Steps between C-alpha positions, in 0.01 A plus 500: 500500500625843405443821689331788313720800418420847370611385153237223514233760585610706199471195273153423633399860432625477141310176445178656637207382708687485833366623833656516845320459833662657806467399865246777563269348235548766232547396137742667259539450125858455382591740218788461257600865522745637756480195733176605667178347626168684469184493710170672420366676810185707554582852618314826555647788302329836502192353668453235229575130524729367228747219429867574559795281407741446789851393398768325703841385388599133514767572759233644734261205478720193445528436874120537543393266216299196610408347161547570129235394250515497123192419290332331798795278595708552812854564377672563835413466868681606814621207713717533810575864424615458139295552183533177299400413142234226497598366155166580335437793269858631507836333467831676533745440215754236595743623237425868428604635163781757498379857462758585236578289197857581416626409158805278496804636320 
């Protein structure tokens, strides 16, 4: 079992359909942009009720994450203090491709 990193959260955001549930019960949607998670919250602005998007960075919430879901499947769950990949819905690359493809001379 692998532990979830911030890079894994970024990959889940790029793939889409991932949500995070924190210990306080709030749900956040993982976005691919700027390593952030979004939550829609009702707020009163100027005497009117409207929806506001609350953003938090991954570094702020990674210690508070209880579960990660993607398309209805639980991807990761916290066990004994560490956030572990369950093996369903997301697999980390065993042999990641190099970022730069250098031409041989």
